[in-house]
C-alpha positions, -999 to 999 in steps of 0.1 A, spaced: -35 -18 301 -39 -50 319 -21 -78 303 -24 -115 310 3 -137 324 22 -142 292 29 -106 291 6 -102 260 -22 -77 258 -58 -95 263 -71 -113 229 -86 -88 205 -115 -98 181 -98 -78 154 -68 -57 145 -86 -25 152 -96 -32 188 -60 -48 192 -45 -13 183 -69 5 206 -58 -16 236 -22 -9 224 -28 28 223 -47 27 256 -17 11 270 10 32 254 27 2 244 58 -1 221 58 -31 202 56 -52 168 23 -68 153 31 -94 131 0 -102 111 -6 -134 90 -26 -138 59 -28 -125 26 -9 -101 19 -2 -102 59 22 -77 71 42 -60 100 28 -30 122 52 -11 141 38 6 173 58 36 193 41 46 229 6 34 214 9 50 180 12 35 148 43 46 133 47 23 103 34 -7 84 52 -33 61 34 -54 36 43 -74 4 7 -56 -8 21 -20 -11 55 -4 -13 70 11 19 90 43 27 122 28 15 107 12 -19 90 46 -27 120 67 -21 143 44 -41 118 34 -72 106 72 -76 142 85 -78 143 105 -47 170 86 -34 198 66 -51 209 30 -41 242 45 -33 231 70 -11 208 45 6 235 22 13 257 47 28 231 56 52 224 19 61 261 16 67 263 45 90 234 28 111 236 -9 113 210 -12 135 184 7 114 172 25 145 178 62 134 176 58 95 151 87 91 176 111 110 204 102 90 188 106 55 181 141 68 209 150 83 231 141 54 208 161 33 193 133 10 157 141 19 141 168 35 125 165 69 91 175 57 91 154 24 103 122 43 74 126 71 52 130 42 65 98 24 64 81 55 26 89 65 15 82 29 33 48 28 17 41 65 -20 47 52 -12 29 18 0 0 37 -32 0 61 -54 -1 29 -33 -31 14 -36 -50 47 -72 -44 47 -81 -58 13 -83 -92 31 -98 -102 65 -67 -108 87 -75 -132 117 -39 -141 131 -13 -120 147 13 -120 173 26 -93 193 65 -89 201 91 -66 209 97 -35 190 121 -38 161 137 -8 144 120 7 112 123 35 90 98 61 98 94 99 103 67 116 124 52 112 160 31 83 146 -9 78 140 -39 72 163 -55 38 155 -88 58 152 -76 80 122 -60 51 105 -94 31 105 -111 62 93 -86 68 63 -88 33 54 -126 34 53 -126 70 33 -101 49 7 -124 19 2 -155 41 -2 -138 62 -31 -128 31 -50 -160 7 -47 -194 5 -29 -183 -35 -26 -150 -37 -5 -151 -74 -7 -144 -74 -45 -118 -48 -46 -91 -74 -37 -91 -92 -68 -85 -59 -89 -54 -56 -71 -40 -92 -87 -57 -84 -119 -34 -81 -151 -36 -44 -165 -37 -45 -202 -37 -17 -224 -62 -10 -252 -54 -5 -289 -66 32 -281 -37 36 -256 -12 31 -289 -28 64 -304 -7 93 -296 -40 117 -295 -50 97 -266 -22 97 -247 -10 136 -253 -38 148 -231 -29 125 -204 -5 143 -174 27 128 -170 18 101 -141 -8 89 -162 14 81 -193 41 66 -170 13 41 -154 3 34 -191 39 27 -203 45 4 -174 10 -14 -180 24 -42 -201 -3 -65 -196 15 -85 -168 18 -64 -142 -8 -58 -117 -17 -27 -99 5 -40 -71 32 -46 -95 28 -13 -112 30 5 -75 61 -11 -69 76 -4 -104 67 32 -103 74 40 -66 38 52 -59 12 40 -34 -13 13 -41 -44 34 -36 -32 62 -60 -25 37 -85 -58 23 -85 -74 59 -85 -54 63 -118 -62 33 -131 -99 40 -128 -93 70 -146 -76 52 -175 -104 25 -176 -131 52 -181 -111 66 -209 -108 28 -225 -74 30 -223 -66 -3 -202 -86 -30 -190 -84 -56 -163 -76 -93 -170 -77 -120 -143 -42 -137 -137 -41 -174 -150 -12 -177 -124 6 -157 -97 23 -127 -111 60 -129 -121 64 -96 -136 93 -76 -128 90 -45 -109 118 -28 -127 106 -8 -158 125 -23 -189 134 -55 -171 127 -89 -191 91 -102 -184 79 -137 -185 53 -147 -214 22 -163 -201 16 -196 -209 -21 -197 -210 -49 -174 -224 -63 -155 -195 -101 -146 -193 -113 -110 -191 -123 -102 -155 -154 -80 -145 -145 -42 -152 -133 -23 -118 -164 -5 -107 -169 30 -121 -176 61 -101 -208 80 -115 -207 119 -120 -208 135 -89 -205 104 -67 -177 97 -44 -191 60 -30 -210 55 2 -194 49 34 -197 14 48 -231 7 69 -224 -24 87 -214 -17 123 -185 -37 120 -172 -23 83 -147 -1 96 -135 -25 126 -123 -53 100 -100 -28 83 -69 -18 103 
């Protein structure tokens, strides 16, 4: 890969083209992306190994919030590796997480972060030196990352531009959610999601609270919406809901108007792939 005089890769028109250039040059670096939500992309030998963004829980948050790993165990691992360069190896070596499970969680968090990062157009980034990060596996080629992100958008809605608003909308249970017969038929993950939806939390809040991916939460919320067990409300102000079940919550000071419902999938339909030539390019 040809670099300019500053040592940085040539200017790219979007993140996918930047990552493709880094892949071609087998670069190891960190890409800091500004915007909302913004985030950090970790590249090793041209492959994307991890992403961190406030828009979705990462590997650490998923392991802790889901109960796979205790705070005490995590603190012990961090103490043995102060550089955080070998966290995955320490987790597996101490028998706290299986190697296969850690790789699966790490890959799932990577794809979920790419999806969350793609909810808004990113126009500014900076390429810097690699920094330590928790990840397992060899990494993912940029083309695969783009394809998976495109698939997830197509599964949720035919209008990707509106999807970002739903991740910030508050999830309000309906009166039907309080009926035992309505909840009894739901699988455990849907019941947990419904219990955590207190009218203040957004899909993003719910993902952090339950230690689940944002995409998976949105899929389950669509089902609960179809069952008329929840509805979406546009936030009157930025969310201040805690991400820990049972913690005190702030009471809204003003009524919130209802938002347009999340687009629902018709039977036998999974959504269409974007047809615009640059639709996949503008998502990492």
